C-alpha positions as YAML, in Angstrom:
chain: A
units: angstrom
residues:
- id: 1
  name: MET
  ca: [12.29, -33.71, -3.57]
- id: 2
  name: ALA
  ca: [14.56, -36.03, -1.21]
- id: 3
  name: ARG
  ca: [13.92, -39.44, -0.37]
- id: 4
  name: LEU
  ca: [13.74, -40.07, 3.44]
- id: 5
  name: PHE
  ca: [14.85, -43.00, 5.68]
- id: 6
  name: PHE
  ca: [13.41, -42.97, 8.93]
- id: 7
  name: LEU
  ca: [15.31, -44.82, 11.64]
- id: 8
  name: HIS
  ca: [13.96, -45.57, 14.76]
- id: 9
  name: GLY
  ca: [15.52, -45.96, 18.49]
- id: 10
  name: VAL
  ca: [15.92, -49.01, 20.51]
- id: 11
  name: GLY
  ca: [12.34, -48.67, 22.07]
- id: 12
  name: GLY
  ca: [10.97, -47.16, 18.96]
- id: 13
  name: GLY
  ca: [9.83, -48.39, 16.03]
- id: 14
  name: SER
  ca: [8.43, -47.12, 12.45]
- id: 15
  name: ALA
  ca: [5.56, -45.44, 14.08]
- id: 16
  name: ALA
  ca: [7.56, -43.60, 16.06]
- id: 17
  name: TRP
  ca: [8.11, -41.47, 12.81]
- id: 18
  name: ASP
  ca: [4.00, -40.79, 12.12]
- id: 19
  name: ARG
  ca: [4.06, -37.39, 12.48]
- id: 20
  name: GLN
  ca: [6.83, -37.14, 10.45]
- id: 21
  name: VAL
  ca: [6.04, -39.35, 7.34]
- id: 22
  name: ALA
  ca: [2.29, -37.50, 7.33]
- id: 23
  name: HIS
  ca: [4.11, -34.28, 7.17]
- id: 24
  name: PHE
  ca: [7.68, -35.08, 5.23]
- id: 25
  name: SER
  ca: [4.58, -36.97, 2.25]
- id: 26
  name: ALA
  ca: [2.10, -34.23, 2.41]
- id: 27
  name: LEU
  ca: [5.05, -31.84, 0.88]
- id: 28
  name: GLY
  ca: [6.11, -33.84, -1.82]
- id: 29
  name: HIS
  ca: [8.52, -36.12, 0.11]
- id: 30
  name: ARG
  ca: [9.11, -39.88, -0.35]
- id: 31
  name: CYS
  ca: [9.55, -41.61, 2.79]
- id: 32
  name: LEU
  ca: [9.88, -44.41, 4.39]
- id: 33
  name: ALA
  ca: [10.40, -45.51, 8.44]
- id: 34
  name: TRP
  ca: [11.59, -48.64, 8.41]
- id: 35
  name: ASP
  ca: [11.28, -51.26, 11.41]
- id: 36
  name: GLN
  ca: [14.64, -52.84, 12.16]
- id: 37
  name: PRO
  ca: [15.85, -56.02, 11.82]
- id: 38
  name: GLY
  ca: [13.55, -58.01, 14.48]
- id: 39
  name: TYR
  ca: [11.21, -55.46, 14.65]
- id: 40
  name: GLY
  ca: [7.73, -54.84, 13.66]
- id: 41
  name: GLY
  ca: [7.20, -57.10, 10.39]
- id: 42
  name: THR
  ca: [11.33, -56.64, 9.68]
- id: 43
  name: ARG
  ca: [12.63, -60.42, 9.55]
- id: 44
  name: ALA
  ca: [15.45, -61.19, 12.54]
- id: 45
  name: VAL
  ca: [18.82, -60.96, 11.43]
- id: 46
  name: GLU
  ca: [21.54, -63.67, 13.28]
- id: 47
  name: PRO
  ca: [24.05, -62.47, 14.36]
- id: 48
  name: TYR
  ca: [22.46, -59.20, 15.79]
- id: 49
  name: THR
  ca: [25.32, -56.67, 14.62]
- id: 50
  name: LEU
  ca: [25.94, -53.46, 13.38]
- id: 51
  name: GLY
  ca: [26.97, -55.50, 10.07]
- id: 52
  name: ALA
  ca: [24.47, -56.97, 9.42]
- id: 53
  name: VAL
  ca: [22.10, -54.71, 10.59]
- id: 54
  name: ALA
  ca: [23.00, -52.27, 8.26]
- id: 55
  name: ALA
  ca: [23.43, -54.77, 5.60]
- id: 56
  name: GLU
  ca: [19.30, -54.81, 5.20]
- id: 57
  name: LEU
  ca: [19.16, -51.26, 5.12]
- id: 58
  name: ARG
  ca: [21.57, -51.17, 2.14]
- id: 59
  name: ARG
  ca: [19.03, -53.52, 0.28]
- id: 60
  name: LEU
  ca: [16.52, -50.99, 0.98]
- id: 61
  name: LEU
  ca: [18.77, -48.05, -0.57]
- id: 62
  name: GLU
  ca: [18.25, -48.04, -4.48]
- id: 63
  name: GLU
  ca: [19.68, -44.38, -4.94]
- id: 64
  name: PRO
  ca: [21.04, -41.68, -2.15]
- id: 65
  name: SER
  ca: [19.20, -40.92, 0.97]
- id: 66
  name: VAL
  ca: [18.36, -39.04, 3.37]
- id: 67
  name: LEU
  ca: [19.24, -40.83, 6.82]
- id: 68
  name: VAL
  ca: [17.36, -40.09, 10.03]
- id: 69
  name: GLY
  ca: [17.77, -41.58, 12.58]
- id: 70
  name: HIS
  ca: [16.82, -41.10, 16.06]
- id: 71
  name: SER
  ca: [19.15, -42.04, 19.61]
- id: 72
  name: MET
  ca: [19.57, -45.51, 18.29]
- id: 73
  name: GLY
  ca: [18.99, -44.81, 14.77]
- id: 74
  name: GLY
  ca: [21.89, -42.23, 14.68]
- id: 75
  name: PHE
  ca: [23.76, -45.16, 15.25]
- id: 76
  name: ILE
  ca: [22.38, -46.98, 11.90]
- id: 77
  name: ALA
  ca: [23.01, -43.87, 10.40]
- id: 78
  name: GLN
  ca: [26.51, -43.88, 10.97]
- id: 79
  name: GLU
  ca: [27.22, -47.41, 10.42]
- id: 80
  name: ALA
  ca: [25.83, -46.54, 6.84]
- id: 81
  name: TYR
  ca: [27.75, -43.73, 5.58]
- id: 82
  name: ALA
  ca: [30.93, -45.61, 7.12]
- id: 83
  name: ARG
  ca: [30.11, -48.30, 5.16]
- id: 84
  name: PHE
  ca: [28.53, -47.39, 1.73]
- id: 85
  name: PRO
  ca: [28.76, -43.30, 1.68]
- id: 86
  name: GLU
  ca: [27.39, -43.25, -1.83]
- id: 87
  name: LEU
  ca: [24.14, -44.28, -0.69]
- id: 88
  name: VAL
  ca: [23.63, -41.49, 1.17]
- id: 89
  name: ARG
  ca: [22.71, -38.27, 0.33]
- id: 90
  name: ALA
  ca: [23.12, -36.42, 3.75]
- id: 91
  name: LEU
  ca: [22.64, -37.20, 7.37]
- id: 92
  name: VAL
  ca: [20.50, -36.36, 10.56]
- id: 93
  name: LEU
  ca: [21.21, -37.50, 13.17]
- id: 94
  name: GLY
  ca: [18.75, -36.87, 16.44]
- id: 95
  name: PHE
  ca: [19.23, -37.83, 20.02]
- id: 96
  name: THR
  ca: [22.00, -39.75, 19.40]
- id: 97
  name: SER
  ca: [25.87, -39.81, 19.65]
- id: 98
  name: ALA
  ca: [28.95, -40.95, 18.03]
- id: 99
  name: ALA
  ca: [29.77, -43.98, 20.41]
- id: 100
  name: PHE
  ca: [28.41, -45.93, 23.25]
- id: 101
  name: ALA
  ca: [31.10, -46.57, 25.93]
- id: 102
  name: GLY
  ca: [30.00, -50.23, 26.71]
- id: 103
  name: GLY
  ca: [32.89, -50.71, 29.90]
- id: 104
  name: SER
  ca: [31.70, -46.61, 31.49]
- id: 105
  name: GLU
  ca: [29.23, -46.79, 34.40]
- id: 106
  name: LEU
  ca: [26.94, -44.47, 32.70]
- id: 107
  name: ALA
  ca: [26.76, -47.09, 30.35]
- id: 108
  name: ARG
  ca: [26.41, -50.07, 33.10]
- id: 109
  name: GLN
  ca: [23.71, -48.23, 34.51]
- id: 110
  name: PHE
  ca: [21.53, -47.74, 30.70]
- id: 111
  name: ILE
  ca: [21.73, -51.56, 30.65]
- id: 112
  name: ALA
  ca: [20.38, -51.83, 33.90]
- id: 113
  name: ALA
  ca: [17.81, -49.84, 33.04]
- id: 114
  name: ARG
  ca: [16.41, -51.19, 30.46]
- id: 115
  name: LEU
  ca: [17.29, -54.88, 30.40]
- id: 116
  name: GLY
  ca: [16.91, -55.35, 34.43]
- id: 117
  name: PRO
  ca: [13.38, -54.76, 34.84]
- id: 118
  name: LEU
  ca: [13.30, -58.35, 31.71]
- id: 119
  name: ASP
  ca: [15.30, -59.93, 33.75]
- id: 120
  name: ALA
  ca: [12.90, -59.77, 36.70]
- id: 121
  name: GLY
  ca: [9.96, -60.95, 34.94]
- id: 122
  name: ARG
  ca: [8.03, -58.05, 34.01]
- id: 123
  name: THR
  ca: [6.73, -57.75, 30.31]
- id: 124
  name: MET
  ca: [7.59, -55.02, 28.10]
- id: 125
  name: ALA
  ca: [4.38, -53.07, 28.30]
- id: 126
  name: GLU
  ca: [5.72, -52.72, 31.94]
- id: 127
  name: VAL
  ca: [9.48, -52.30, 31.12]
- id: 128
  name: ALA
  ca: [7.88, -49.34, 28.54]
- id: 129
  name: ALA
  ca: [5.82, -47.70, 31.45]
- id: 130
  name: GLY
  ca: [8.15, -48.03, 33.82]
- id: 131
  name: LEU
  ca: [10.81, -46.28, 31.46]
- id: 132
  name: MET
  ca: [9.95, -43.95, 29.34]
- id: 133
  name: PRO
  ca: [7.84, -41.46, 31.83]
- id: 134
  name: GLY
  ca: [11.81, -39.77, 32.70]
- id: 135
  name: LEU
  ca: [12.44, -39.79, 28.78]
- id: 136
  name: ARG
  ca: [10.09, -37.08, 28.17]
- id: 137
  name: GLY
  ca: [11.21, -33.04, 28.63]
- id: 138
  name: ALA
  ca: [9.77, -30.38, 30.23]
- id: 139
  name: LYS
  ca: [8.00, -29.00, 26.81]
- id: 140
  name: SER
  ca: [6.74, -32.51, 26.08]
- id: 141
  name: ASP
  ca: [3.92, -33.43, 23.21]
- id: 142
  name: PRO
  ca: [0.63, -34.68, 25.47]
- id: 143
  name: GLN
  ca: [0.25, -37.17, 23.89]
- id: 144
  name: ALA
  ca: [3.98, -38.37, 23.11]
- id: 145
  name: LEU
  ca: [3.78, -40.29, 26.36]
- id: 146
  name: ALA
  ca: [1.12, -42.65, 25.66]
- id: 147
  name: ARG
  ca: [2.86, -43.35, 22.17]
- id: 148
  name: ALA
  ca: [6.14, -44.32, 22.86]
- id: 149
  name: GLN
  ca: [4.70, -46.48, 25.47]
- id: 150
  name: ARG
  ca: [2.43, -48.18, 22.67]
- id: 151
  name: ILE
  ca: [5.25, -48.24, 20.50]
- id: 152
  name: MET
  ca: [7.70, -49.65, 23.43]
- id: 153
  name: ALA
  ca: [5.38, -52.75, 24.44]
- id: 154
  name: ALA
  ca: [4.96, -54.23, 20.63]
- id: 155
  name: ILE
  ca: [8.93, -54.81, 20.74]
- id: 156
  name: PRO
  ca: [9.39, -58.89, 21.21]
- id: 157
  name: PRO
  ca: [11.32, -58.92, 24.14]
- id: 158
  name: GLU
  ca: [14.44, -61.13, 22.53]
- id: 159
  name: THR
  ca: [15.19, -58.27, 19.90]
- id: 160
  name: TYR
  ca: [14.84, -55.91, 22.59]
- id: 161
  name: ARG
  ca: [17.49, -57.90, 24.72]
- id: 162
  name: LYS
  ca: [19.83, -58.01, 21.40]
- id: 163
  name: ALA
  ca: [19.56, -54.40, 20.50]
- id: 164
  name: VAL
  ca: [20.58, -53.11, 23.65]
- id: 165
  name: GLN
  ca: [23.35, -54.90, 23.34]
- id: 166
  name: LEU
  ca: [24.15, -53.77, 20.05]
- id: 167
  name: LEU
  ca: [24.40, -51.10, 21.43]
- id: 168
  name: THR
  ca: [27.03, -51.94, 23.49]
- id: 169
  name: SER
  ca: [29.42, -51.99, 20.27]
- id: 170
  name: PHE
  ca: [28.71, -48.79, 18.39]
- id: 171
  name: ASP
  ca: [32.18, -46.08, 18.15]
- id: 172
  name: ARG
  ca: [32.45, -43.95, 15.11]
- id: 173
  name: ARG
  ca: [34.37, -41.46, 16.57]
- id: 174
  name: GLU
  ca: [37.49, -41.81, 14.28]
- id: 175
  name: ASN
  ca: [34.39, -41.18, 10.99]
- id: 176
  name: LEU
  ca: [33.02, -37.89, 12.13]
- id: 177
  name: ALA
  ca: [35.80, -36.02, 10.36]
- id: 178
  name: ARG
  ca: [35.40, -38.32, 7.74]
- id: 179
  name: ILE
  ca: [31.91, -37.50, 7.25]
- id: 180
  name: ALA
  ca: [31.14, -35.38, 3.68]
- id: 181
  name: VAL
  ca: [27.65, -34.83, 3.81]
- id: 182
  name: PRO
  ca: [25.08, -31.71, 4.45]
- id: 183
  name: THR
  ca: [24.69, -33.30, 8.40]
- id: 184
  name: LEU
  ca: [21.89, -31.95, 10.97]
- id: 185
  name: LEU
  ca: [22.68, -32.88, 14.68]
- id: 186
  name: VAL
  ca: [19.55, -31.91, 16.47]
- id: 187
  name: ALA
  ca: [19.85, -32.33, 20.08]
- id: 188
  name: GLY
  ca: [16.62, -31.87, 23.38]
- id: 189
  name: SER
  ca: [18.01, -29.71, 26.07]
- id: 190
  name: ASP
  ca: [16.49, -32.07, 29.18]
- id: 191
  name: ASP
  ca: [17.96, -35.13, 27.08]
- id: 192
  name: ARG
  ca: [19.92, -37.43, 29.78]
- id: 193
  name: VAL
  ca: [20.61, -40.03, 27.95]
- id: 194
  name: ALA
  ca: [22.12, -38.41, 24.94]
- id: 195
  name: PRO
  ca: [23.06, -34.80, 26.51]
- id: 196
  name: PRO
  ca: [23.33, -31.83, 24.33]
- id: 197
  name: ALA
  ca: [26.53, -30.80, 25.16]
- id: 198
  name: GLY
  ca: [27.98, -34.19, 22.92]
- id: 199
  name: MET
  ca: [26.12, -33.65, 20.29]
- id: 200
  name: LYS
  ca: [27.70, -29.86, 19.97]
- id: 201
  name: ARG
  ca: [31.40, -31.67, 20.58]
- id: 202
  name: MET
  ca: [30.07, -33.91, 17.42]
- id: 203
  name: ALA
  ca: [29.20, -31.15, 15.37]
- id: 204
  name: LYS
  ca: [32.26, -29.30, 15.76]
- id: 205
  name: SER
  ca: [33.83, -32.14, 14.72]
- id: 206
  name: ILE
  ca: [31.69, -32.82, 11.33]
- id: 207
  name: PRO
  ca: [32.98, -30.93, 8.66]
- id: 208
  name: ARG
  ca: [29.26, -29.52, 7.08]
- id: 209
  name: ALA
  ca: [27.28, -30.43, 10.32]
- id: 210
  name: GLU
  ca: [24.99, -27.82, 11.64]
- id: 211
  name: TYR
  ca: [23.25, -28.09, 15.04]
- id: 212
  name: VAL
  ca: [20.04, -27.24, 16.44]
- id: 213
  name: LEU
  ca: [19.00, -27.42, 20.34]
- id: 214
  name: LEU
  ca: [15.54, -28.04, 20.80]
- id: 215
  name: GLN
  ca: [14.16, -26.32, 24.42]
- id: 216
  name: GLY
  ca: [12.37, -28.34, 26.47]
- id: 217
  name: CYS
  ca: [13.07, -31.64, 24.75]
- id: 218
  name: GLY
  ca: [13.67, -34.71, 26.00]
- id: 219
  name: HIS
  ca: [15.36, -37.91, 24.95]
- id: 220
  name: LEU
  ca: [11.75, -38.77, 23.07]
- id: 221
  name: GLY
  ca: [12.90, -36.03, 20.99]
- id: 222
  name: PRO
  ca: [10.37, -36.40, 17.36]
- id: 223
  name: MET
  ca: [7.57, -37.68, 19.48]
- id: 224
  name: ASP
  ca: [8.33, -35.63, 22.76]
- id: 225
  name: GLN
  ca: [8.23, -32.14, 20.01]
- id: 226
  name: PRO
  ca: [7.30, -33.53, 16.68]
- id: 227
  name: GLU
  ca: [5.87, -29.97, 15.02]
- id: 228
  name: ALA
  ca: [9.56, -28.56, 16.15]
- id: 229
  name: PHE
  ca: [11.03, -31.41, 15.08]
- id: 230
  name: ASN
  ca: [9.79, -31.00, 11.54]
- id: 231
  name: ALA
  ca: [10.46, -27.61, 11.08]
- id: 232
  name: VAL
  ca: [13.87, -27.77, 11.89]
- id: 233
  name: LEU
  ca: [14.07, -31.16, 9.60]
- id: 234
  name: GLU
  ca: [12.13, -28.74, 7.11]
- id: 235
  name: ASN
  ca: [14.30, -25.91, 6.84]
- id: 236
  name: PHE
  ca: [17.19, -28.32, 6.69]
- id: 237
  name: LEU
  ca: [15.93, -29.63, 3.66]
- id: 238
  name: ARG
  ca: [15.62, -26.72, 1.70]
- id: 239
  name: GLY
  ca: [19.24, -26.49, 1.53]
- id: 240
  name: LEU
  ca: [20.31, -29.27, 0.70]
...
């Protein structure tokens, strides 16, 4: 059995992994869904950088573990492997990328869509209600949207701002070829934030990578299609 660390996205929290923690705990795996600094009950860090967040994660990794990252969580998982590979048994990178092109038009649109409403005085609940429906896929779990909105609404606005800015500093493209552990990449056919074409290119750059595409799945990933995601992850873990 493996030790699984679940790492959430920028609009998420540990509760985003409830369906995965329940499923894999029942199978005998040791599971921890981590609230990144500033999320949930986890203390914030200053400065809010990739290095500082990775250092907080390292404190929890008492043995080689499987890091399961969704979106921003995929960034943190890659950062962790680059900094302390001896504590990473395997990587699961879902609905994510190897870099955030901070100066690109796509990046500017991403930041504007997420921080613009806060700048205009909206609450996190209002931001979630405006953003989350567009992240679903065509085959989304009926309860996924409401769950995603509740989770995002609970994020402190100051943490959310810092986390969005943190994304723009991430670039581990040059490290992909040096990933030496089994790696699973999961993409959604309907994901416009982390398009499947980009994830497929990532998989080709990682020596021991497996790529899986979930049809009709959007960027909400493990919440969008929990049963399909769990089945893919379960199959991957059997091979470790």
